[in-house]
C-alpha positions as CSV (number, residue, x, y, z in Angstrom):
1,X,0.0,0.0,0.0
2,X,2.9,2.3,0.8
3,X,4.4,1.7,-2.6
4,X,1.1,2.4,-4.3
5,X,0.8,5.6,-2.3
6,X,4.2,6.7,-3.8
7,X,6.2,7.0,-0.6
8,X,9.8,7.9,-1.1
9,X,11.9,6.2,1.6
10,X,15.6,7.3,2.0
11,X,17.9,5.3,4.3
12,X,21.0,7.0,5.6
13,X,24.2,5.2,6.4
14,X,24.2,5.9,10.1
15,X,21.1,3.8,10.5
16,X,22.7,0.8,8.8
17,X,25.9,1.2,10.8
18,X,24.1,1.3,14.1
19,X,22.0,-1.8,13.2
20,X,25.1,-3.7,12.1
21,X,26.9,-2.8,15.3
22,X,23.9,-3.9,17.3
23,X,23.8,-7.3,15.6
24,X,27.6,-7.8,15.9
25,X,27.6,-7.1,19.6
26,X,24.7,-9.6,20.1
27,X,26.5,-12.3,18.2
28,X,29.8,-11.6,20.1
29,X,27.9,-12.0,23.4
30,X,26.4,-15.3,22.0
31,X,22.8,-13.9,22.4
32,X,20.4,-15.7,20.1
33,X,17.4,-13.3,20.4
34,X,16.5,-10.8,17.8
35,X,17.7,-7.2,18.1
36,X,15.2,-4.4,18.5
37,X,15.5,-0.7,18.0
38,X,13.7,2.5,17.1
39,X,14.1,4.6,13.9
40,X,14.3,8.4,13.8
41,X,14.1,10.8,11.0
42,X,12.1,13.4,9.2
43,X,9.0,13.2,6.9
44,X,8.1,15.9,4.5
45,X,5.1,15.1,2.4
46,X,5.7,11.7,0.8
47,X,9.5,11.8,1.3
48,X,10.7,9.9,4.4
49,X,14.3,10.2,5.5
50,X,15.5,7.7,8.2
51,X,18.6,9.5,9.7
52,X,19.3,7.8,13.1
53,X,18.3,4.9,15.4
54,X,18.8,3.7,18.9
55,X,18.4,0.4,20.7
56,X,15.4,-0.8,22.7
57,X,15.4,-2.9,25.8
58,X,13.1,-5.9,26.0
59,X,12.1,-7.7,29.2
60,X,11.6,-11.4,29.4
61,X,8.4,-12.4,31.2
62,X,6.6,-15.7,30.9
63,X,8.6,-16.7,27.8
64,X,7.5,-13.6,25.9
65,X,9.4,-10.4,25.2
66,X,7.8,-7.2,26.3
67,X,9.1,-3.7,25.5
68,X,10.6,-1.6,28.3
69,X,8.3,1.4,27.9
70,X,10.0,3.7,30.4
71,X,13.4,3.2,28.7
72,X,11.8,3.8,25.3
73,X,10.1,7.1,26.4
74,X,13.2,8.4,28.1
75,X,15.5,7.6,25.2
76,X,13.1,9.0,22.7
77,X,12.7,12.3,24.6
78,X,16.5,12.6,24.8
79,X,17.0,12.2,21.1
80,X,14.1,14.6,20.2
81,X,15.6,17.2,22.5
82,X,18.9,17.0,20.7
83,X,17.4,16.7,17.2
84,X,14.1,18.7,17.4
85,X,13.5,18.2,13.6
86,X,13.4,14.4,14.0
87,X,10.4,12.3,14.8
88,X,9.8,8.7,15.6
89,X,9.3,6.8,12.3
90,X,9.3,3.1,13.3
91,X,11.3,0.2,14.6
92,X,13.9,-2.3,13.3
93,X,14.8,-5.9,14.0
94,X,16.4,-8.9,12.3
95,X,15.0,-11.6,10.1
96,X,14.1,-12.4,6.5
97,X,10.5,-11.3,6.9
98,X,8.1,-10.2,9.6
99,X,7.0,-12.8,12.1
100,X,3.6,-13.4,13.7
101,X,4.8,-12.0,17.0
102,X,5.8,-8.8,15.3
103,X,2.2,-7.8,14.8
104,X,1.6,-7.4,18.6
105,X,4.9,-5.6,18.9
106,X,4.0,-3.3,16.1
107,X,0.6,-2.4,17.7
108,X,2.3,-1.7,21.0
109,X,4.9,0.6,19.4
110,X,2.1,2.3,17.5
111,X,0.4,3.1,20.8
112,X,3.4,4.4,22.7
113,X,5.3,6.0,19.8
114,X,2.8,8.7,18.9
115,X,2.9,7.5,15.3
116,X,-0.2,6.2,13.6
117,X,1.7,4.2,10.9
118,X,5.3,3.3,11.9
119,X,7.6,1.6,9.5
120,X,9.3,-1.8,10.2
121,X,12.9,-2.3,9.0
122,X,14.3,-5.9,8.9
123,X,17.9,-6.9,8.4
124,X,18.6,-10.5,7.3
125,X,21.7,-11.0,9.3
126,X,22.1,-14.7,8.3
127,X,22.1,-13.8,4.6
128,X,25.5,-12.1,5.0
129,X,27.1,-15.3,6.2
130,X,26.0,-17.4,3.3
131,X,28.1,-18.3,0.2
132,X,29.1,-15.4,-2.0
133,X,27.5,-12.9,0.4
134,X,30.6,-10.7,0.4
135,X,30.3,-10.3,-3.4
136,X,26.6,-9.5,-3.4
137,X,25.5,-6.0,-4.4
138,X,22.1,-6.2,-2.8
139,X,21.7,-5.1,0.9
140,X,19.9,-7.7,3.1
141,X,17.5,-4.9,4.2
142,X,13.8,-4.7,3.7
143,X,11.3,-2.0,4.7
144,X,7.7,-2.8,5.5
145,X,4.7,-0.7,5.9
146,X,1.8,-2.1,8.0
147,X,-1.8,-1.8,7.0
148,X,-4.4,-2.5,9.7
149,X,-7.8,-3.9,8.6
150,X,-10.8,-4.5,10.8
151,X,-12.2,-8.0,10.2
152,X,-15.0,-9.3,12.4
153,X,-14.4,-6.7,15.0
154,X,-10.7,-7.5,15.3
155,X,-7.7,-5.5,13.9
156,X,-5.4,-7.5,11.6
157,X,-2.0,-6.3,10.4
158,X,-0.9,-6.8,6.8
159,X,2.8,-6.2,5.8
160,X,3.6,-4.5,2.5
161,X,7.2,-4.2,1.4
162,X,8.3,-0.6,0.5
163,X,11.1,0.2,-1.9
164,X,13.9,2.4,-0.6
165,X,17.1,4.0,-1.7
166,X,20.4,4.7,0.1
167,X,20.9,8.5,0.5
168,X,24.0,10.3,1.9
169,X,24.8,13.8,2.8
170,X,28.3,15.3,2.3
171,X,29.2,14.9,6.0
172,X,27.8,11.3,6.1
173,X,29.8,10.4,3.0
174,X,33.1,11.6,4.6
175,X,32.3,9.7,7.8
176,X,31.4,6.5,6.0
177,X,34.6,6.7,4.0
178,X,36.6,7.1,7.2
179,X,34.8,4.1,8.8
180,X,35.4,2.0,5.7
181,X,39.1,2.8,5.7
182,X,39.4,2.0,9.4
183,X,37.6,-1.3,8.9
184,X,39.9,-2.2,6.1
185,X,42.9,-1.3,8.1
186,X,41.7,-3.4,11.1
187,X,40.9,-6.4,9.0
188,X,44.1,-6.4,7.0
189,X,46.5,-5.3,9.7
190,X,48.1,-2.7,7.3
191,X,47.7,1.1,7.3
192,X,49.3,1.7,3.9
193,X,47.1,3.3,1.2
194,X,48.9,1.1,-1.4
195,X,47.8,-2.0,0.5
196,X,44.2,-0.8,0.7
197,X,44.3,0.1,-3.1
198,X,45.6,-3.4,-4.0
199,X,43.1,-5.0,-1.7
200,X,40.3,-3.2,-3.6
201,X,41.7,-4.3,-6.9
202,X,42.0,-7.9,-5.7
203,X,38.3,-7.9,-4.6
204,X,37.3,-6.5,-8.0
205,X,39.2,-9.2,-9.9
206,X,37.6,-11.9,-7.7
207,X,34.2,-10.5,-8.4
208,X,34.9,-10.4,-12.1
209,X,36.2,-14.0,-12.0
210,X,33.0,-15.2,-10.2
211,X,30.7,-13.5,-12.7
212,X,32.6,-14.9,-15.7
213,X,32.3,-18.4,-14.2
214,X,28.5,-17.8,-13.8
215,X,28.3,-16.8,-17.5
216,X,30.3,-19.9,-18.5
217,X,28.0,-22.1,-16.5
218,X,24.9,-20.5,-18.1
219,X,26.4,-21.0,-21.6
220,X,27.1,-24.7,-20.8
221,X,23.4,-25.1,-19.7
222,X,22.2,-23.4,-22.9
223,X,24.4,-25.6,-25.0
224,X,23.2,-28.8,-23.3
225,X,19.6,-27.8,-23.4
226,X,19.1,-27.2,-19.7
227,X,18.4,-23.5,-20.1
228,X,16.4,-21.8,-22.9
229,X,18.1,-19.7,-25.5
230,X,17.7,-15.9,-25.1
231,X,19.1,-14.0,-28.0
232,X,19.4,-10.8,-26.0
233,X,21.4,-12.5,-23.3
234,X,23.6,-14.2,-25.9
235,X,24.4,-10.9,-27.6
236,X,25.3,-9.3,-24.2
237,X,27.5,-12.3,-23.4
238,X,29.3,-11.9,-26.8
239,X,29.8,-8.2,-26.1
240,X,31.4,-9.0,-22.7
241,X,33.7,-11.7,-24.3
242,X,34.8,-9.2,-26.9
243,X,35.5,-6.6,-24.3
244,X,37.6,-9.1,-22.3
245,X,39.6,-10.0,-25.4
246,X,40.3,-6.3,-26.2
247,X,43.1,-6.3,-23.6
248,X,46.1,-8.3,-25.1
249,X,48.1,-10.3,-22.5
250,X,51.4,-9.5,-24.1
251,X,50.9,-5.7,-24.0
252,X,49.4,-5.9,-20.5
253,X,52.4,-7.9,-19.3
254,X,54.8,-5.4,-20.9
255,X,53.0,-2.5,-19.3
256,X,53.0,-4.2,-15.9
257,X,56.7,-5.0,-16.1
258,X,57.4,-1.4,-17.0
259,X,55.5,0.0,-14.0
260,X,57.1,-2.6,-11.7
261,X,60.6,-1.6,-12.9
262,X,59.8,2.1,-12.4
263,X,58.5,1.4,-8.9
264,X,61.6,-0.7,-8.1
265,X,63.9,2.0,-9.4
266,X,62.3,4.6,-7.2
267,X,62.7,2.4,-4.1
268,X,66.3,1.8,-5.0
269,X,67.0,5.5,-5.5
270,X,65.4,6.3,-2.1
271,X,67.6,3.6,-0.5
272,X,70.8,5.0,-2.1
273,X,69.8,8.5,-0.9
274,X,69.3,7.3,2.6
275,X,72.7,5.5,2.5
276,X,74.5,8.6,1.2
277,X,72.9,10.7,4.0
278,X,74.0,8.2,6.7
279,X,77.5,8.1,5.2
280,X,77.7,11.9,5.3
281,X,76.6,12.0,8.9
282,X,79.2,9.4,9.8
283,X,82.0,11.4,8.1
284,X,81.0,14.6,9.9
285,X,81.1,12.7,13.3
286,X,84.5,11.2,12.4
287,X,86.0,14.5,11.5
288,X,84.6,16.1,14.6
289,X,86.1,13.3,16.8
290,X,89.5,13.0,15.1
291,X,90.3,16.5,14.0
292,X,93.8,17.7,14.6
293,X,92.6,20.7,16.6
294,X,90.9,18.4,19.1
295,X,93.8,16.0,19.4
296,X,95.8,16.2,22.8
297,X,99.3,17.5,22.4
298,X,102.2,15.4,23.8
299,X,105.6,16.9,24.7
300,X,108.5,14.6,24.3
301,X,112.0,15.3,25.8
302,X,113.7,14.6,22.4
303,X,112.6,15.9,19.1
């Protein structure tokens, strides 16, 4: 229903970073329950910007999870005091899709959050640990809008998936770039820009290799009759193959060797310059220590 209404949902990076940190801390503490938090942002007309989020505390009672309303109200008032333009937009949790227990939670948040129609954001944390998850371009994030219908005197909740886009401001882009560099440095153990650059090139080559293998498997299936022939796909595959063949291995090898020799020469010149500087310092110290003016004079009785 939200998609039909033309709502324009924009997710900002800070929300995704906060949720990821929340999930990682739960997994590090070996906690199996789902994470839960609140979403904050601004809504102008049909545009919804989700800027920030904070965690919520759940209480275990009788095998069921209940929301700590006092903590929720206190934390929400603190955030709205610091960010007066923000408002409560919805809640987030983990999972591939909404569960049956989320309907009761949604109704409770709707009552205490002063929002008639809050959003629900779900992160499929298990999807990132599956095969080829690191090479996937699709975020495991889905946004749902709840529609309440009255059937036979009872309110029923229906979930409708809402399309979204990732939006960043200039300050957010700088901060995310800094976090990404810090994460790469922590994961690799190196702080060199060259190492980070080569790591990015290596990941790109691995992704290209995986996609070429998928194309090769698809062509084998088409050849053996396990997959239907699609002329448009075949033309695009032929175009990709011709683009890959446009780079000749001999010229690429020659260019690589030239760049490698240039880089090695620069390193060698820097080493020679450092050796010359150390030799010059040693000669200065030697002349200062053994200069004739500083030598002690000995008086002999003869000569």
